[in-house]
N, C-alpha and C positions, 0 to 999 in steps of 0.2 A: 872920770879921772884916768889917767894912764897908768901903766905897770910901773914906769920909772919913778914917778911921784909917790905911788903907794910904797914902793920898795924904800925910798928915802925915809918915809914916815916909819916903816917899820924897823929900819935901821936905827933910827933915832930913838925910839922907844926902847928898844933893846940896849943900846949902849947908854942911854940916860939911866937905866936901871942897874948898870954894870954887869949885864948878863952875857954869856957867851952863847953861840948859835946852838951848841948841842944842849944847852939847858932849856931854851925855848923848846926845841925839837922835842926833848924827852916829855916835857910838861904837857904838850897838845898831842903827842903821838905821831910825829912825823920824821923823817929823816933829817939829819944836820944839812945835807946838800940841799933839801927842800926848802929849808929856812933861807939859805944862801941865794938860791935861785928867786925866791921871793924878793929879798932885799936888793938883789942887783937888777930887778925887773926882768928876769928871764921868763919867769912864770907868774900866773895870778892864782891867788888860792881859790879853791873851790868854796862855794858858800858855807859849807860846814865848818871849813877851816877858818874861814873869815870870822865866824861866830867864835870858834875857840881862840883865836888870836886876840880879838877884842875882849874877850872875858879874861884871858890871861893878863892882858896889859891893863885891864880894867878902864876901859874906854868903850864909846859909843861905836857900833858897827858902822853905821851911816856916816859918822864923822870921820872914821878911820879910812873907809873905802870909797866913799862916794861924794864927799863935800869937798870943794876947793878950799884952800885956805884963804883967809881974807886978810 
């Protein structure tokens, strides 16, 4: 799965919950600009951050970062 698709998923998860980038960033211990870079597909989260994001959104890591939507 590519960075753009993952970014769209992350953006959807955040906006569906009515959260702002800084709220997610503070919760997982990264900078707000980092969340923005993930959502725009500019950067890919490190493995430890992938786990933190999946836990934060209460979703499966592999489903969020590795499986294509069907």
